C-alpha beads as a LAMMPS data file, in Angstrom:
LAMMPS data file: protein, C-alpha beads

306 atoms
305 bonds

1 atom types
1 bond types

-500.0 500.0 xlo xhi
-500.0 500.0 ylo yhi
-500.0 500.0 zlo zhi

Masses

1 110.0

Atoms # bond

1 1 1 0.000 0.000 0.000
2 1 1 1.282 3.448 -0.878
3 1 1 2.766 5.446 1.982
4 1 1 0.789 8.681 1.918
5 1 1 -2.728 7.310 1.521
6 1 1 -3.152 7.240 5.293
7 1 1 -2.517 10.968 5.704
8 1 1 -4.467 13.883 4.303
9 1 1 -1.522 16.031 3.267
10 1 1 -1.099 16.704 -0.435
11 1 1 2.228 18.504 -0.558
12 1 1 2.887 21.580 -2.665
13 1 1 0.702 20.462 -5.597
14 1 1 -2.833 20.917 -4.282
15 1 1 -4.968 20.184 -7.360
16 1 1 -4.731 18.558 -10.779
17 1 1 -7.300 20.469 -12.818
18 1 1 -7.255 19.854 -16.563
19 1 1 -5.787 17.938 -19.466
20 1 1 -5.230 19.946 -22.665
21 1 1 -5.265 18.069 -25.977
22 1 1 -5.262 19.128 -29.625
23 1 1 -7.488 17.167 -32.017
24 1 1 -8.242 17.514 -35.737
25 1 1 -12.054 17.247 -35.476
26 1 1 -14.177 19.087 -32.873
27 1 1 -17.414 17.263 -33.741
28 1 1 -15.842 13.844 -33.218
29 1 1 -14.432 15.077 -29.908
30 1 1 -17.869 16.275 -28.751
31 1 1 -19.487 12.961 -29.653
32 1 1 -16.874 11.058 -27.666
33 1 1 -16.568 13.208 -24.531
34 1 1 -20.204 14.353 -24.257
35 1 1 -22.279 11.521 -25.727
36 1 1 -19.881 8.646 -25.101
37 1 1 -18.221 9.353 -21.756
38 1 1 -21.250 11.302 -20.538
39 1 1 -19.322 14.380 -19.475
40 1 1 -20.600 17.963 -19.723
41 1 1 -19.655 20.891 -21.919
42 1 1 -18.759 23.850 -19.717
43 1 1 -21.694 26.248 -20.317
44 1 1 -19.686 29.286 -19.209
45 1 1 -17.075 28.954 -21.944
46 1 1 -17.083 29.659 -25.657
47 1 1 -20.096 28.334 -27.589
48 1 1 -19.706 26.197 -30.745
49 1 1 -18.208 26.396 -33.294
50 1 1 -15.289 27.601 -31.186
51 1 1 -11.917 25.919 -31.677
52 1 1 -11.857 25.286 -27.914
53 1 1 -14.101 22.759 -26.158
54 1 1 -13.993 22.635 -22.356
55 1 1 -15.485 19.450 -20.909
56 1 1 -16.291 19.143 -17.202
57 1 1 -15.556 15.982 -15.217
58 1 1 -16.364 16.819 -11.604
59 1 1 -13.742 19.335 -10.460
60 1 1 -11.531 18.490 -13.443
61 1 1 -11.749 19.294 -17.139
62 1 1 -10.567 18.235 -20.563
63 1 1 -9.579 21.212 -22.723
64 1 1 -9.920 20.146 -26.357
65 1 1 -8.427 22.442 -28.982
66 1 1 -9.192 21.962 -32.661
67 1 1 -6.110 21.907 -34.889
68 1 1 -7.121 20.680 -38.332
69 1 1 -3.583 20.998 -39.668
70 1 1 -1.801 18.897 -37.067
71 1 1 -1.906 15.366 -35.659
72 1 1 -3.961 14.570 -32.584
73 1 1 -2.081 14.821 -29.316
74 1 1 -1.960 11.415 -27.625
75 1 1 -0.912 10.802 -24.027
76 1 1 1.827 8.183 -23.679
77 1 1 -0.153 6.211 -21.119
78 1 1 -3.754 6.441 -19.946
79 1 1 -6.191 8.558 -17.931
80 1 1 -7.882 7.117 -14.838
81 1 1 -11.428 8.514 -14.871
82 1 1 -14.196 8.125 -12.263
83 1 1 -17.860 8.038 -13.403
84 1 1 -21.068 7.379 -11.443
85 1 1 -22.064 4.114 -13.129
86 1 1 -20.258 1.721 -15.501
87 1 1 -23.475 0.165 -16.811
88 1 1 -24.699 3.552 -18.001
89 1 1 -21.245 4.289 -19.408
90 1 1 -21.247 1.091 -21.492
91 1 1 -24.722 1.902 -22.789
92 1 1 -23.503 5.319 -23.926
93 1 1 -20.350 3.907 -25.509
94 1 1 -22.457 1.399 -27.423
95 1 1 -24.715 4.201 -28.663
96 1 1 -21.811 6.117 -30.265
97 1 1 -20.069 3.148 -31.909
98 1 1 -21.624 3.808 -35.311
99 1 1 -20.829 7.531 -35.208
100 1 1 -17.188 6.787 -34.359
101 1 1 -16.750 3.682 -36.506
102 1 1 -14.137 5.239 -38.787
103 1 1 -11.957 6.398 -35.883
104 1 1 -9.689 4.618 -33.369
105 1 1 -12.566 4.324 -30.899
106 1 1 -13.019 1.010 -29.070
107 1 1 -13.942 -0.183 -25.593
108 1 1 -14.162 -3.310 -23.464
109 1 1 -14.846 -4.173 -19.841
110 1 1 -11.858 -5.461 -17.895
111 1 1 -11.491 -7.311 -14.614
112 1 1 -9.083 -6.481 -11.827
113 1 1 -5.499 -5.990 -12.966
114 1 1 -3.032 -7.053 -10.226
115 1 1 -0.433 -4.708 -11.741
116 1 1 -2.597 -1.691 -10.897
117 1 1 -0.779 0.023 -8.049
118 1 1 -1.829 3.599 -7.502
119 1 1 -2.045 5.941 -4.538
120 1 1 -5.823 5.872 -4.819
121 1 1 -8.072 3.477 -2.878
122 1 1 -8.938 0.923 -5.563
123 1 1 -11.126 -1.972 -4.530
124 1 1 -9.186 -5.275 -4.501
125 1 1 -11.716 -6.516 -7.065
126 1 1 -12.006 -3.303 -9.052
127 1 1 -13.220 -3.737 -12.606
128 1 1 -13.059 -0.972 -15.157
129 1 1 -13.938 -0.120 -18.734
130 1 1 -10.957 0.230 -21.019
131 1 1 -11.679 2.913 -23.630
132 1 1 -9.645 4.046 -26.611
133 1 1 -10.802 7.467 -27.756
134 1 1 -11.361 8.377 -31.416
135 1 1 -7.892 9.942 -31.691
136 1 1 -6.002 7.223 -29.807
137 1 1 -6.004 8.386 -26.200
138 1 1 -6.547 5.650 -23.614
139 1 1 -8.860 5.798 -20.593
140 1 1 -9.461 3.413 -17.713
141 1 1 -12.892 4.263 -16.346
142 1 1 -13.842 3.177 -12.821
143 1 1 -17.223 3.268 -11.112
144 1 1 -17.714 5.722 -8.266
145 1 1 -17.706 4.239 -4.760
146 1 1 -18.237 6.673 -1.872
147 1 1 -16.092 4.558 0.468
148 1 1 -13.167 4.496 -1.967
149 1 1 -13.510 7.412 -4.378
150 1 1 -14.553 10.551 -2.477
151 1 1 -14.998 12.540 -5.677
152 1 1 -17.940 14.861 -5.149
153 1 1 -20.707 14.023 -7.580
154 1 1 -19.054 10.730 -8.541
155 1 1 -16.924 12.270 -11.283
156 1 1 -13.281 13.148 -11.607
157 1 1 -9.830 12.488 -13.002
158 1 1 -8.178 10.318 -10.341
159 1 1 -4.832 9.832 -12.034
160 1 1 -2.866 9.915 -15.244
161 1 1 -0.334 7.162 -15.877
162 1 1 2.621 7.914 -18.143
163 1 1 5.312 5.639 -19.518
164 1 1 8.938 6.266 -18.618
165 1 1 12.266 4.551 -19.011
166 1 1 13.071 2.669 -15.806
167 1 1 16.488 4.314 -15.529
168 1 1 14.835 7.756 -15.616
169 1 1 12.481 7.272 -12.650
170 1 1 14.984 8.577 -10.100
171 1 1 15.444 11.831 -12.024
172 1 1 11.657 12.228 -12.312
173 1 1 11.288 11.569 -8.582
174 1 1 13.964 14.146 -7.748
175 1 1 12.374 16.756 -10.018
176 1 1 8.892 16.484 -8.526
177 1 1 10.043 16.226 -4.923
178 1 1 12.832 18.855 -5.002
179 1 1 11.705 21.405 -7.585
180 1 1 7.912 21.037 -7.386
181 1 1 7.668 20.237 -3.665
182 1 1 5.361 17.285 -4.315
183 1 1 4.830 14.205 -2.180
184 1 1 6.418 11.375 -4.170
185 1 1 6.228 7.646 -3.470
186 1 1 8.362 4.974 -5.133
187 1 1 5.708 2.241 -5.077
188 1 1 8.087 -0.357 -6.505
189 1 1 11.103 -0.506 -8.811
190 1 1 8.927 0.212 -11.842
191 1 1 6.236 2.558 -10.473
192 1 1 6.509 6.120 -9.219
193 1 1 3.525 8.030 -7.857
194 1 1 3.354 11.815 -7.475
195 1 1 0.563 13.348 -5.390
196 1 1 -1.111 16.120 -7.426
197 1 1 -4.177 16.758 -5.268
198 1 1 -6.560 15.013 -2.869
199 1 1 -6.493 11.360 -4.011
200 1 1 -5.078 12.448 -7.378
201 1 1 -1.892 10.966 -8.729
202 1 1 0.521 11.382 -11.607
203 1 1 1.948 7.896 -12.079
204 1 1 5.130 7.049 -13.973
205 1 1 5.388 3.407 -15.059
206 1 1 8.571 1.836 -16.395
207 1 1 8.534 0.624 -20.000
208 1 1 11.020 -1.189 -22.216
209 1 1 10.467 1.296 -25.035
210 1 1 13.651 3.040 -26.148
211 1 1 11.852 6.310 -26.865
212 1 1 8.823 7.856 -25.154
213 1 1 6.600 9.863 -27.532
214 1 1 5.523 13.349 -26.497
215 1 1 3.733 15.764 -28.802
216 1 1 2.827 18.775 -26.726
217 1 1 -0.233 18.009 -24.571
218 1 1 -0.231 19.656 -21.151
219 1 1 -1.711 19.298 -17.677
220 1 1 -2.772 22.125 -15.340
221 1 1 -1.906 22.009 -11.643
222 1 1 -2.139 24.430 -8.704
223 1 1 0.648 25.128 -6.201
224 1 1 0.632 26.262 -2.587
225 1 1 4.054 27.962 -2.838
226 1 1 3.812 29.698 -6.188
227 1 1 6.589 32.319 -5.939
228 1 1 9.052 30.086 -4.104
229 1 1 8.665 27.365 -6.726
230 1 1 8.955 29.866 -9.583
231 1 1 12.207 31.272 -8.198
232 1 1 13.700 27.812 -7.667
233 1 1 12.853 26.692 -11.206
234 1 1 14.056 29.977 -12.674
235 1 1 17.366 29.710 -10.818
236 1 1 18.013 26.363 -12.499
237 1 1 16.780 27.416 -15.956
238 1 1 13.745 25.135 -15.884
239 1 1 10.969 27.561 -16.821
240 1 1 9.276 26.873 -20.171
241 1 1 8.628 30.196 -21.880
242 1 1 8.627 29.315 -25.603
243 1 1 5.147 27.828 -25.662
244 1 1 2.232 28.561 -27.990
245 1 1 -0.031 30.294 -25.466
246 1 1 -0.332 33.995 -24.623
247 1 1 0.696 33.828 -20.959
248 1 1 4.359 34.724 -20.487
249 1 1 6.603 33.934 -17.538
250 1 1 10.032 35.296 -18.447
251 1 1 9.896 37.306 -15.218
252 1 1 8.257 36.763 -11.858
253 1 1 6.159 39.886 -12.497
254 1 1 4.723 38.309 -15.660
255 1 1 4.019 35.056 -13.828
256 1 1 2.257 36.940 -11.027
257 1 1 0.214 38.981 -13.499
258 1 1 -0.981 35.746 -15.149
259 1 1 -1.086 33.759 -11.872
260 1 1 0.714 30.981 -13.739
261 1 1 3.907 29.807 -15.388
262 1 1 4.960 26.700 -17.300
263 1 1 7.568 23.969 -16.997
264 1 1 8.282 21.113 -19.396
265 1 1 11.727 19.513 -19.102
266 1 1 12.746 17.098 -16.355
267 1 1 16.518 17.432 -15.958
268 1 1 19.045 14.694 -15.327
269 1 1 21.552 14.955 -12.506
270 1 1 24.190 14.209 -15.158
271 1 1 22.907 16.934 -17.482
272 1 1 20.363 16.930 -20.291
273 1 1 16.635 16.217 -20.323
274 1 1 15.236 12.808 -19.308
275 1 1 11.500 13.436 -19.709
276 1 1 9.155 16.048 -21.183
277 1 1 5.687 16.970 -19.954
278 1 1 4.328 20.504 -20.115
279 1 1 2.722 21.633 -16.854
280 1 1 0.614 24.775 -16.665
281 1 1 1.430 25.749 -13.084
282 1 1 -1.090 28.058 -11.414
283 1 1 -1.348 29.892 -8.101
284 1 1 -4.296 29.603 -5.727
285 1 1 -5.435 33.122 -6.693
286 1 1 -5.895 32.112 -10.340
287 1 1 -9.531 32.925 -11.273
288 1 1 -10.167 29.319 -12.318
289 1 1 -9.085 27.773 -9.011
290 1 1 -11.982 25.669 -7.663
291 1 1 -14.595 27.642 -9.572
292 1 1 -18.011 25.912 -9.704
293 1 1 -18.309 23.478 -12.613
294 1 1 -21.667 22.297 -13.931
295 1 1 -21.894 18.529 -14.387
296 1 1 -24.587 16.089 -15.438
297 1 1 -24.723 13.287 -12.875
298 1 1 -26.196 10.136 -14.439
299 1 1 -29.968 10.285 -14.647
300 1 1 -30.455 12.833 -11.853
301 1 1 -29.833 15.931 -13.925
302 1 1 -27.544 18.864 -13.214
303 1 1 -25.125 19.117 -10.320
304 1 1 -22.762 22.019 -9.676
305 1 1 -19.508 20.883 -8.064
306 1 1 -18.357 23.640 -5.718

Bonds

1 1 1 2
2 1 2 3
3 1 3 4
4 1 4 5
5 1 5 6
6 1 6 7
7 1 7 8
8 1 8 9
9 1 9 10
10 1 10 11
11 1 11 12
12 1 12 13
13 1 13 14
14 1 14 15
15 1 15 16
16 1 16 17
17 1 17 18
18 1 18 19
19 1 19 20
20 1 20 21
21 1 21 22
22 1 22 23
23 1 23 24
24 1 24 25
25 1 25 26
26 1 26 27
27 1 27 28
28 1 28 29
29 1 29 30
30 1 30 31
31 1 31 32
32 1 32 33
33 1 33 34
34 1 34 35
35 1 35 36
36 1 36 37
37 1 37 38
38 1 38 39
39 1 39 40
40 1 40 41
41 1 41 42
42 1 42 43
43 1 43 44
44 1 44 45
45 1 45 46
46 1 46 47
47 1 47 48
48 1 48 49
49 1 49 50
50 1 50 51
51 1 51 52
52 1 52 53
53 1 53 54
54 1 54 55
55 1 55 56
56 1 56 57
57 1 57 58
58 1 58 59
59 1 59 60
60 1 60 61
61 1 61 62
62 1 62 63
63 1 63 64
64 1 64 65
65 1 65 66
66 1 66 67
67 1 67 68
68 1 68 69
69 1 69 70
70 1 70 71
71 1 71 72
72 1 72 73
73 1 73 74
74 1 74 75
75 1 75 76
76 1 76 77
77 1 77 78
78 1 78 79
79 1 79 80
80 1 80 81
81 1 81 82
82 1 82 83
83 1 83 84
84 1 84 85
85 1 85 86
86 1 86 87
87 1 87 88
88 1 88 89
89 1 89 90
90 1 90 91
91 1 91 92
92 1 92 93
93 1 93 94
94 1 94 95
95 1 95 96
96 1 96 97
97 1 97 98
98 1 98 99
99 1 99 100
100 1 100 101
101 1 101 102
102 1 102 103
103 1 103 104
104 1 104 105
105 1 105 106
106 1 106 107
107 1 107 108
108 1 108 109
109 1 109 110
110 1 110 111
111 1 111 112
112 1 112 113
113 1 113 114
114 1 114 115
115 1 115 116
116 1 116 117
117 1 117 118
118 1 118 119
119 1 119 120
120 1 120 121
121 1 121 122
122 1 122 123
123 1 123 124
124 1 124 125
125 1 125 126
126 1 126 127
127 1 127 128
128 1 128 129
129 1 129 130
130 1 130 131
131 1 131 132
132 1 132 133
133 1 133 134
134 1 134 135
135 1 135 136
136 1 136 137
137 1 137 138
138 1 138 139
139 1 139 140
140 1 140 141
141 1 141 142
142 1 142 143
143 1 143 144
144 1 144 145
145 1 145 146
146 1 146 147
147 1 147 148
148 1 148 149
149 1 149 150
150 1 150 151
151 1 151 152
152 1 152 153
153 1 153 154
154 1 154 155
155 1 155 156
156 1 156 157
157 1 157 158
158 1 158 159
159 1 159 160
160 1 160 161
161 1 161 162
162 1 162 163
163 1 163 164
164 1 164 165
165 1 165 166
166 1 166 167
167 1 167 168
168 1 168 169
169 1 169 170
170 1 170 171
171 1 171 172
172 1 172 173
173 1 173 174
174 1 174 175
175 1 175 176
176 1 176 177
177 1 177 178
178 1 178 179
179 1 179 180
180 1 180 181
181 1 181 182
182 1 182 183
183 1 183 184
184 1 184 185
185 1 185 186
186 1 186 187
187 1 187 188
188 1 188 189
189 1 189 190
190 1 190 191
191 1 191 192
192 1 192 193
193 1 193 194
194 1 194 195
195 1 195 196
196 1 196 197
197 1 197 198
198 1 198 199
199 1 199 200
200 1 200 201
201 1 201 202
202 1 202 203
203 1 203 204
204 1 204 205
205 1 205 206
206 1 206 207
207 1 207 208
208 1 208 209
209 1 209 210
210 1 210 211
211 1 211 212
212 1 212 213
213 1 213 214
214 1 214 215
215 1 215 216
216 1 216 217
217 1 217 218
218 1 218 219
219 1 219 220
220 1 220 221
221 1 221 222
222 1 222 223
223 1 223 224
224 1 224 225
225 1 225 226
226 1 226 227
227 1 227 228
228 1 228 229
229 1 229 230
230 1 230 231
231 1 231 232
232 1 232 233
233 1 233 234
234 1 234 235
235 1 235 236
236 1 236 237
237 1 237 238
238 1 238 239
239 1 239 240
240 1 240 241
241 1 241 242
242 1 242 243
243 1 243 244
244 1 244 245
245 1 245 246
246 1 246 247
247 1 247 248
248 1 248 249
249 1 249 250
250 1 250 251
251 1 251 252
252 1 252 253
253 1 253 254
254 1 254 255
255 1 255 256
256 1 256 257
257 1 257 258
258 1 258 259
259 1 259 260
260 1 260 261
261 1 261 262
262 1 262 263
263 1 263 264
264 1 264 265
265 1 265 266
266 1 266 267
267 1 267 268
268 1 268 269
269 1 269 270
270 1 270 271
271 1 271 272
272 1 272 273
273 1 273 274
274 1 274 275
275 1 275 276
276 1 276 277
277 1 277 278
278 1 278 279
279 1 279 280
280 1 280 281
281 1 281 282
282 1 282 283
283 1 283 284
284 1 284 285
285 1 285 286
286 1 286 287
287 1 287 288
288 1 288 289
289 1 289 290
290 1 290 291
291 1 291 292
292 1 292 293
293 1 293 294
294 1 294 295
295 1 295 296
296 1 296 297
297 1 297 298
298 1 298 299
299 1 299 300
300 1 300 301
301 1 301 302
302 1 302 303
303 1 303 304
304 1 304 305
305 1 305 306
């Protein structure tokens, strides 16, 4: 059992909020996330046919950006998603099969996987639905259980698992513990778990692959010690400023004005970069921090997580 499940401390990273992905087709994305997974379009954001689709999943979101000229961004691992009911989920997935038949979409129900070791309270007999999205992203979807998944409303992103070279896990552990101030647990020789919020984990799993693909997706997190972390990263040249978005963080003043900055490269103690993952790092005064999100909860209608 993971070490920090028994305490209620989360470390410096207090919330994992959203996953940002680029896709070539907004309509296909809406069919999958809204009709298939049963999530909810954020009604307070841009209406269609905007190039940006924000999808609510409890307190978390998927930010889907349409880029017709580029390939879909695919996470090198899978997303652990909590939903209220797997039976209803499978009914919805069945209903969109025809609409998504010319995509990479597929799904199947799986039994308990003994290799699943996460810092979240999985049932020892947990089953899940394995879903491949229309653009190739993988999801493991678990059913909400109040005693094990205290996600308000029965929805949420519990974890994201990423593949990493086994010999790079120590550098990843050092980066998240030293530079980001996160609680980090080496579950076993091949599994590293980083606490990114209450019962939320970023998991790094060893793979035999020689190269780990990364094509620019990013995750948004919130920090308790925003300025201290910025200054530490800046001192070691680890800020990521050459990104495609409008927020700049070349100076602390710019980061404070935007209430966020970005990092991407995980350094090696021997020099060089061992892993890439863009993080949109926000302060607790960011206007989006814990704002109410409207969600549909199964057959009971609208619920506002707040």
